[in-house]
PDB file of N, CA, C and O in Angstrom:
ATOM      1  N   UNK A   1     103.334 127.208 -13.051  1.00  0.00           N
ATOM      2  CA  UNK A   1     102.633 126.626 -13.746  1.00  0.00           C
ATOM      3  C   UNK A   1     102.046 125.612 -12.068  1.00  0.00           C
ATOM      4  O   UNK A   1     102.887 125.117 -11.317  1.00  0.00           O
ATOM      5  N   UNK A   2     100.402 125.496 -11.782  1.00  0.00           N
ATOM      6  CA  UNK A   2     100.505 124.780 -10.864  1.00  0.00           C
ATOM      7  C   UNK A   2     100.188 123.004 -11.432  1.00  0.00           C
ATOM      8  O   UNK A   2     100.156 122.347 -12.472  1.00  0.00           O
ATOM      9  N   UNK A   3     100.036 122.870 -10.212  1.00  0.00           N
ATOM     10  CA  UNK A   3     100.567 121.059 -10.174  1.00  0.00           C
ATOM     11  C   UNK A   3      99.492 120.276 -10.891  1.00  0.00           C
ATOM     12  O   UNK A   3      99.643 119.227 -11.517  1.00  0.00           O
ATOM     13  N   UNK A   4      98.326 120.993 -10.683  1.00  0.00           N
ATOM     14  CA  UNK A   4      96.780 119.814 -10.687  1.00  0.00           C
ATOM     15  C   UNK A   4      96.297 121.321 -11.675  1.00  0.00           C
ATOM     16  O   UNK A   4      96.644 122.477 -11.431  1.00  0.00           O
ATOM     17  N   UNK A   5      95.660 120.980 -12.491  1.00  0.00           N
ATOM     18  CA  UNK A   5      95.260 121.472 -13.453  1.00  0.00           C
ATOM     19  C   UNK A   5      93.635 120.921 -14.157  1.00  0.00           C
ATOM     20  O   UNK A   5      93.615 120.016 -14.991  1.00  0.00           O
ATOM     21  N   UNK A   6      92.254 121.660 -13.646  1.00  0.00           N
ATOM     22  CA  UNK A   6      91.067 121.197 -14.219  1.00  0.00           C
ATOM     23  C   UNK A   6      90.548 122.332 -15.148  1.00  0.00           C
ATOM     24  O   UNK A   6      90.171 123.460 -14.832  1.00  0.00           O
ATOM     25  N   UNK A   7      90.612 121.825 -16.211  1.00  0.00           N
ATOM     26  CA  UNK A   7      89.896 122.617 -17.349  1.00  0.00           C
ATOM     27  C   UNK A   7      88.685 122.528 -18.072  1.00  0.00           C
ATOM     28  O   UNK A   7      88.868 121.791 -19.042  1.00  0.00           O
ATOM     29  N   UNK A   8      87.448 122.985 -18.021  1.00  0.00           N
ATOM     30  CA  UNK A   8      86.498 122.971 -18.803  1.00  0.00           C
ATOM     31  C   UNK A   8      85.488 121.561 -18.394  1.00  0.00           C
ATOM     32  O   UNK A   8      84.890 120.725 -19.071  1.00  0.00           O
ATOM     33  N   UNK A   9      85.626 121.755 -17.226  1.00  0.00           N
ATOM     34  CA  UNK A   9      84.733 120.142 -16.523  1.00  0.00           C
ATOM     35  C   UNK A   9      83.052 120.794 -16.276  1.00  0.00           C
ATOM     36  O   UNK A   9      82.491 121.721 -15.692  1.00  0.00           O
ATOM     37  N   UNK A  10      82.761 119.727 -17.065  1.00  0.00           N
ATOM     38  CA  UNK A  10      81.328 119.541 -17.128  1.00  0.00           C
ATOM     39  C   UNK A  10      80.169 118.707 -16.797  1.00  0.00           C
ATOM     40  O   UNK A  10      79.736 117.877 -17.596  1.00  0.00           O
ATOM     41  N   UNK A  11      79.634 118.911 -15.595  1.00  0.00           N
ATOM     42  CA  UNK A  11      78.674 117.679 -15.112  1.00  0.00           C
ATOM     43  C   UNK A  11      76.946 118.061 -15.558  1.00  0.00           C
ATOM     44  O   UNK A  11      76.296 119.106 -15.555  1.00  0.00           O
ATOM     45  N   UNK A  12      76.668 116.774 -15.884  1.00  0.00           N
ATOM     46  CA  UNK A  12      74.972 117.128 -16.487  1.00  0.00           C
ATOM     47  C   UNK A  12      74.294 115.601 -16.115  1.00  0.00           C
ATOM     48  O   UNK A  12      74.600 114.460 -16.461  1.00  0.00           O
ATOM     49  N   UNK A  13      73.307 116.107 -15.308  1.00  0.00           N
ATOM     50  CA  UNK A  13      72.255 114.389 -15.418  1.00  0.00           C
ATOM     51  C   UNK A  13      71.240 114.651 -16.459  1.00  0.00           C
ATOM     52  O   UNK A  13      70.559 115.663 -16.626  1.00  0.00           O
ATOM     53  N   UNK A  14      71.273 113.360 -17.240  1.00  0.00           N
ATOM     54  CA  UNK A  14      70.429 113.436 -18.348  1.00  0.00           C
ATOM     55  C   UNK A  14      70.574 114.420 -19.370  1.00  0.00           C
ATOM     56  O   UNK A  14      71.613 114.407 -20.030  1.00  0.00           O
ATOM     57  N   UNK A  15      69.402 115.555 -19.681  1.00  0.00           N
ATOM     58  CA  UNK A  15      69.892 117.047 -20.178  1.00  0.00           C
ATOM     59  C   UNK A  15      69.894 117.939 -19.547  1.00  0.00           C
ATOM     60  O   UNK A  15      69.966 119.047 -20.080  1.00  0.00           O
ATOM     61  N   UNK A  16      69.812 117.796 -18.107  1.00  0.00           N
ATOM     62  CA  UNK A  16      70.127 118.765 -16.984  1.00  0.00           C
ATOM     63  C   UNK A  16      71.576 119.259 -17.001  1.00  0.00           C
ATOM     64  O   UNK A  16      72.302 118.267 -17.059  1.00  0.00           O
ATOM     65  N   UNK A  17      72.194 120.235 -16.977  1.00  0.00           N
ATOM     66  CA  UNK A  17      73.800 120.670 -17.190  1.00  0.00           C
ATOM     67  C   UNK A  17      73.476 121.615 -15.926  1.00  0.00           C
ATOM     68  O   UNK A  17      72.879 122.681 -15.773  1.00  0.00           O
ATOM     69  N   UNK A  18      74.397 120.394 -14.808  1.00  0.00           N
ATOM     70  CA  UNK A  18      74.367 121.243 -13.525  1.00  0.00           C
ATOM     71  C   UNK A  18      75.254 122.397 -13.393  1.00  0.00           C
ATOM     72  O   UNK A  18      74.986 123.522 -12.970  1.00  0.00           O
ATOM     73  N   UNK A  19      76.612 121.813 -13.929  1.00  0.00           N
ATOM     74  CA  UNK A  19      77.787 122.723 -13.600  1.00  0.00           C
ATOM     75  C   UNK A  19      78.610 122.681 -15.117  1.00  0.00           C
ATOM     76  O   UNK A  19      78.738 121.652 -15.781  1.00  0.00           O
ATOM     77  N   UNK A  20      79.047 123.805 -15.441  1.00  0.00           N
ATOM     78  CA  UNK A  20      79.677 124.031 -16.856  1.00  0.00           C
ATOM     79  C   UNK A  20      80.618 124.960 -16.996  1.00  0.00           C
ATOM     80  O   UNK A  20      80.649 126.093 -16.515  1.00  0.00           O
ATOM     81  N   UNK A  21      81.809 124.118 -18.064  1.00  0.00           N
ATOM     82  CA  UNK A  21      83.410 124.811 -17.780  1.00  0.00           C
ATOM     83  C   UNK A  21      83.741 125.137 -16.358  1.00  0.00           C
ATOM     84  O   UNK A  21      84.197 126.237 -16.048  1.00  0.00           O
ATOM     85  N   UNK A  22      83.506 124.161 -15.474  1.00  0.00           N
ATOM     86  CA  UNK A  22      84.337 124.807 -14.448  1.00  0.00           C
ATOM     87  C   UNK A  22      86.136 124.448 -14.663  1.00  0.00           C
ATOM     88  O   UNK A  22      86.621 123.391 -15.066  1.00  0.00           O
ATOM     89  N   UNK A  23      86.891 125.750 -14.233  1.00  0.00           N
ATOM     90  CA  UNK A  23      88.310 125.528 -14.300  1.00  0.00           C
ATOM     91  C   UNK A  23      88.755 126.024 -12.767  1.00  0.00           C
ATOM     92  O   UNK A  23      88.289 126.984 -12.153  1.00  0.00           O
ATOM     93  N   UNK A  24      89.783 125.099 -12.329  1.00  0.00           N
ATOM     94  CA  UNK A  24      90.425 124.936 -11.419  1.00  0.00           C
ATOM     95  C   UNK A  24      91.923 125.069 -11.523  1.00  0.00           C
ATOM     96  O   UNK A  24      92.349 124.593 -12.575  1.00  0.00           O
ATOM     97  N   UNK A  25      92.992 125.663 -10.600  1.00  0.00           N
ATOM     98  CA  UNK A  25      94.618 125.593 -10.615  1.00  0.00           C
ATOM     99  C   UNK A  25      94.848 125.233  -8.926  1.00  0.00           C
ATOM    100  O   UNK A  25      94.460 125.989  -8.036  1.00  0.00           O
ATOM    101  N   UNK A  26      95.551 123.933  -8.685  1.00  0.00           N
ATOM    102  CA  UNK A  26      96.149 123.811  -7.482  1.00  0.00           C
ATOM    103  C   UNK A  26      97.510 124.017  -7.545  1.00  0.00           C
ATOM    104  O   UNK A  26      98.253 123.447  -8.344  1.00  0.00           O
ATOM    105  N   UNK A  27      97.802 124.711  -6.830  1.00  0.00           N
ATOM    106  CA  UNK A  27      99.731 124.950  -6.837  1.00  0.00           C
ATOM    107  C   UNK A  27     100.259 124.090  -5.972  1.00  0.00           C
ATOM    108  O   UNK A  27      99.585 123.258  -5.364  1.00  0.00           O
ATOM    109  N   UNK A  28     101.757 124.260  -5.833  1.00  0.00           N
ATOM    110  CA  UNK A  28     102.225 123.523  -4.921  1.00  0.00           C
ATOM    111  C   UNK A  28     102.021 123.939  -3.369  1.00  0.00           C
ATOM    112  O   UNK A  28     101.980 125.128  -3.050  1.00  0.00           O
ATOM    113  N   UNK A  29     101.873 122.701  -2.245  1.00  0.00           N
ATOM    114  CA  UNK A  29     101.664 123.200  -1.203  1.00  0.00           C
ATOM    115  C   UNK A  29     100.447 123.768  -0.929  1.00  0.00           C
ATOM    116  O   UNK A  29     100.146 124.031   0.235  1.00  0.00           O
ATOM    117  N   UNK A  30      99.503 124.054  -2.099  1.00  0.00           N
ATOM    118  CA  UNK A  30      97.538 124.229  -1.884  1.00  0.00           C
ATOM    119  C   UNK A  30      97.033 122.950  -1.269  1.00  0.00           C
ATOM    120  O   UNK A  30      97.351 121.902  -1.831  1.00  0.00           O
ATOM    121  N   UNK A  31      96.375 122.909  -0.315  1.00  0.00           N
ATOM    122  CA  UNK A  31      94.949 122.094   0.113  1.00  0.00           C
ATOM    123  C   UNK A  31      93.690 122.352  -0.600  1.00  0.00           C
ATOM    124  O   UNK A  31      93.484 123.495  -1.008  1.00  0.00           O
ATOM    125  N   UNK A  32      93.013 121.626  -0.754  1.00  0.00           N
ATOM    126  CA  UNK A  32      91.641 122.256  -1.523  1.00  0.00           C
ATOM    127  C   UNK A  32      90.242 120.906  -1.249  1.00  0.00           C
ATOM    128  O   UNK A  32      90.367 119.721  -1.561  1.00  0.00           O
ATOM    129  N   UNK A  33      89.509 121.278  -0.867  1.00  0.00           N
ATOM    130  CA  UNK A  33      88.325 120.559  -0.917  1.00  0.00           C
ATOM    131  C   UNK A  33      87.368 120.603  -1.196  1.00  0.00           C
ATOM    132  O   UNK A  33      86.723 121.515  -0.680  1.00  0.00           O
ATOM    133  N   UNK A  34      86.652 119.695  -2.153  1.00  0.00           N
ATOM    134  CA  UNK A  34      85.234 120.422  -2.574  1.00  0.00           C
ATOM    135  C   UNK A  34      84.015 119.663  -2.013  1.00  0.00           C
ATOM    136  O   UNK A  34      83.924 118.463  -2.275  1.00  0.00           O
ATOM    137  N   UNK A  35      83.477 120.005  -1.585  1.00  0.00           N
ATOM    138  CA  UNK A  35      82.090 119.539  -0.829  1.00  0.00           C
ATOM    139  C   UNK A  35      81.044 119.620  -1.511  1.00  0.00           C
ATOM    140  O   UNK A  35      80.957 120.596  -2.257  1.00  0.00           O
ATOM    141  N   UNK A  36      80.156 118.836  -1.485  1.00  0.00           N
ATOM    142  CA  UNK A  36      78.360 118.665  -2.077  1.00  0.00           C
ATOM    143  C   UNK A  36      77.420 119.079  -1.262  1.00  0.00           C
ATOM    144  O   UNK A  36      77.733 119.069  -0.072  1.00  0.00           O
ATOM    145  N   UNK A  37      76.157 119.511  -1.583  1.00  0.00           N
ATOM    146  CA  UNK A  37      75.493 119.361  -0.769  1.00  0.00           C
ATOM    147  C   UNK A  37      74.956 117.965   0.030  1.00  0.00           C
ATOM    148  O   UNK A  37      75.221 117.062  -0.763  1.00  0.00           O
ATOM    149  N   UNK A  38      74.409 117.446   1.073  1.00  0.00           N
ATOM    150  CA  UNK A  38      74.016 116.531   1.619  1.00  0.00           C
ATOM    151  C   UNK A  38      72.393 115.835   0.252  1.00  0.00           C
ATOM    152  O   UNK A  38      71.626 116.656  -0.250  1.00  0.00           O
ATOM    153  N   UNK A  39      72.309 114.749   0.049  1.00  0.00           N
ATOM    154  CA  UNK A  39      71.301 114.184  -0.573  1.00  0.00           C
ATOM    155  C   UNK A  39      72.032 114.455  -1.979  1.00  0.00           C
ATOM    156  O   UNK A  39      71.860 113.524  -2.765  1.00  0.00           O
ATOM    157  N   UNK A  40      72.539 115.147  -2.305  1.00  0.00           N
ATOM    158  CA  UNK A  40      72.825 114.797  -4.049  1.00  0.00           C
ATOM    159  C   UNK A  40      73.716 113.687  -4.706  1.00  0.00           C
ATOM    160  O   UNK A  40      74.555 113.230  -3.930  1.00  0.00           O
ATOM    161  N   UNK A  41      73.715 113.300  -5.622  1.00  0.00           N
ATOM    162  CA  UNK A  41      74.287 112.217  -5.754  1.00  0.00           C
ATOM    163  C   UNK A  41      75.349 112.437  -6.144  1.00  0.00           C
ATOM    164  O   UNK A  41      75.657 113.626  -6.217  1.00  0.00           O
ATOM    165  N   UNK A  42      76.416 111.344  -6.583  1.00  0.00           N
ATOM    166  CA  UNK A  42      77.855 111.581  -6.513  1.00  0.00           C
ATOM    167  C   UNK A  42      78.517 112.495  -7.807  1.00  0.00           C
ATOM    168  O   UNK A  42      77.943 112.215  -8.860  1.00  0.00           O
ATOM    169  N   UNK A  43      79.365 113.306  -7.931  1.00  0.00           N
ATOM    170  CA  UNK A  43      79.388 113.810  -8.817  1.00  0.00           C
ATOM    171  C   UNK A  43      80.369 113.119  -9.625  1.00  0.00           C
ATOM    172  O   UNK A  43      81.505 112.904  -9.200  1.00  0.00           O
ATOM    173  N   UNK A  44      79.910 112.702 -10.969  1.00  0.00           N
ATOM    174  CA  UNK A  44      80.853 112.456 -11.978  1.00  0.00           C
ATOM    175  C   UNK A  44      81.068 113.554 -13.356  1.00  0.00           C
ATOM    176  O   UNK A  44      80.252 114.039 -14.140  1.00  0.00           O
ATOM    177  N   UNK A  45      82.127 113.642 -13.267  1.00  0.00           N
ATOM    178  CA  UNK A  45      81.838 114.869 -14.709  1.00  0.00           C
ATOM    179  C   UNK A  45      81.994 114.426 -16.290  1.00  0.00           C
ATOM    180  O   UNK A  45      82.948 113.748 -16.671  1.00  0.00           O
ATOM    181  N   UNK A  46      81.174 114.787 -16.974  1.00  0.00           N
ATOM    182  CA  UNK A  46      81.111 114.120 -17.940  1.00  0.00           C
ATOM    183  C   UNK A  46      81.972 114.707 -19.331  1.00  0.00           C
ATOM    184  O   UNK A  46      81.893 114.254 -20.473  1.00  0.00           O
ATOM    185  N   UNK A  47      82.694 115.695 -18.921  1.00  0.00           N
ATOM    186  CA  UNK A  47      83.766 116.116 -19.890  1.00  0.00           C
ATOM    187  C   UNK A  47      84.576 117.015 -18.890  1.00  0.00           C
ATOM    188  O   UNK A  47      84.195 117.720 -17.956  1.00  0.00           O
ATOM    189  N   UNK A  48      86.013 116.712 -19.478  1.00  0.00           N
ATOM    190  CA  UNK A  48      87.223 117.646 -18.397  1.00  0.00           C
ATOM    191  C   UNK A  48      88.137 117.614 -19.616  1.00  0.00           C
ATOM    192  O   UNK A  48      87.957 117.115 -20.727  1.00  0.00           O
ATOM    193  N   UNK A  49      89.521 118.518 -18.925  1.00  0.00           N
ATOM    194  CA  UNK A  49      90.344 118.253 -19.285  1.00  0.00           C
ATOM    195  C   UNK A  49      91.486 118.520 -18.046  1.00  0.00           C
ATOM    196  O   UNK A  49      91.578 119.689 -17.674  1.00  0.00           O
ATOM    197  N   UNK A  50      92.187 117.714 -17.516  1.00  0.00           N
ATOM    198  CA  UNK A  50      93.008 117.640 -16.589  1.00  0.00           C
ATOM    199  C   UNK A  50      94.041 117.096 -16.574  1.00  0.00           C
ATOM    200  O   UNK A  50      94.151 115.964 -17.044  1.00  0.00           O
ATOM    201  N   UNK A  51      95.182 117.824 -15.972  1.00  0.00           N
ATOM    202  CA  UNK A  51      96.453 118.052 -15.889  1.00  0.00           C
ATOM    203  C   UNK A  51      96.933 118.139 -14.578  1.00  0.00           C
ATOM    204  O   UNK A  51      96.844 119.155 -13.889  1.00  0.00           O
ATOM    205  N   UNK A  52      97.574 116.801 -14.132  1.00  0.00           N
ATOM    206  CA  UNK A  52      98.765 116.643 -12.798  1.00  0.00           C
ATOM    207  C   UNK A  52     100.112 116.391 -13.098  1.00  0.00           C
ATOM    208  O   UNK A  52     100.618 115.476 -13.748  1.00  0.00           O
ATOM    209  N   UNK A  53     100.616 117.358 -12.513  1.00  0.00           N
ATOM    210  CA  UNK A  53     101.872 117.659 -12.987  1.00  0.00           C
ATOM    211  C   UNK A  53     102.164 117.932 -14.713  1.00  0.00           C
ATOM    212  O   UNK A  53     101.745 118.834 -15.439  1.00  0.00           O
ATOM    213  N   UNK A  54     102.984 116.851 -14.990  1.00  0.00           N
ATOM    214  CA  UNK A  54     102.981 116.561 -16.655  1.00  0.00           C
ATOM    215  C   UNK A  54     102.223 115.499 -17.307  1.00  0.00           C
ATOM    216  O   UNK A  54     102.358 115.127 -18.473  1.00  0.00           O
ATOM    217  N   UNK A  55     101.260 114.968 -16.268  1.00  0.00           N
ATOM    218  CA  UNK A  55     100.067 114.161 -17.127  1.00  0.00           C
ATOM    219  C   UNK A  55      98.973 114.651 -17.767  1.00  0.00           C
ATOM    220  O   UNK A  55      98.186 115.499 -17.345  1.00  0.00           O
ATOM    221  N   UNK A  56      98.965 114.193 -18.595  1.00  0.00           N
ATOM    222  CA  UNK A  56      97.393 115.215 -19.242  1.00  0.00           C
ATOM    223  C   UNK A  56      96.130 114.292 -19.780  1.00  0.00           C
ATOM    224  O   UNK A  56      96.148 113.374 -20.600  1.00  0.00           O
ATOM    225  N   UNK A  57      95.177 114.778 -19.137  1.00  0.00           N
ATOM    226  CA  UNK A  57      94.147 113.595 -19.488  1.00  0.00           C
ATOM    227  C   UNK A  57      93.126 114.515 -19.859  1.00  0.00           C
ATOM    228  O   UNK A  57      93.028 115.563 -19.220  1.00  0.00           O
ATOM    229  N   UNK A  58      92.086 114.186 -21.125  1.00  0.00           N
ATOM    230  CA  UNK A  58      91.315 114.496 -21.622  1.00  0.00           C
ATOM    231  C   UNK A  58      89.912 114.359 -21.997  1.00  0.00           C
ATOM    232  O   UNK A  58      89.855 113.968 -23.163  1.00  0.00           O
ATOM    233  N   UNK A  59      88.586 114.547 -21.403  1.00  0.00           N
ATOM    234  CA  UNK A  59      87.312 113.993 -21.392  1.00  0.00           C
ATOM    235  C   UNK A  59      86.660 113.625 -22.976  1.00  0.00           C
ATOM    236  O   UNK A  59      87.271 113.737 -24.039  1.00  0.00           O
ATOM    237  N   UNK A  60      85.557 113.260 -22.829  1.00  0.00           N
ATOM    238  CA  UNK A  60      84.586 112.734 -22.267  1.00  0.00           C
ATOM    239  C   UNK A  60      84.723 111.444 -21.017  1.00  0.00           C
ATOM    240  O   UNK A  60      85.598 110.582 -20.933  1.00  0.00           O
ATOM    241  N   UNK A  61      83.573 111.666 -20.152  1.00  0.00           N
ATOM    242  CA  UNK A  61      84.303 110.039 -19.020  1.00  0.00           C
ATOM    243  C   UNK A  61      83.138 109.259 -19.474  1.00  0.00           C
ATOM    244  O   UNK A  61      82.015 109.678 -19.754  1.00  0.00           O
ATOM    245  N   UNK A  62      83.540 108.198 -19.497  1.00  0.00           N
ATOM    246  CA  UNK A  62      82.789 107.117 -19.746  1.00  0.00           C
ATOM    247  C   UNK A  62      82.476 106.154 -18.726  1.00  0.00           C
ATOM    248  O   UNK A  62      83.458 105.774 -18.088  1.00  0.00           O
ATOM    249  N   UNK A  63      81.244 105.605 -18.369  1.00  0.00           N
ATOM    250  CA  UNK A  63      81.043 104.933 -17.388  1.00  0.00           C
ATOM    251  C   UNK A  63      80.513 103.589 -17.966  1.00  0.00           C
ATOM    252  O   UNK A  63      80.207 102.669 -17.208  1.00  0.00           O
TER     253      UNK A  63
END
């Protein structure tokens, strides 16, 4: 099992969905960097499932 799991991560600006249902597994000892293009707004997911070791959290995200 992965140490960090992201499931069904979705990001939208208003009605425009820019990413949908992104899944990511990060295993013990792996190093991951997520980059974005210069000039884009900061990325905040609007819905997600996240598991870090045995801790589990499910979105939507409220800001």
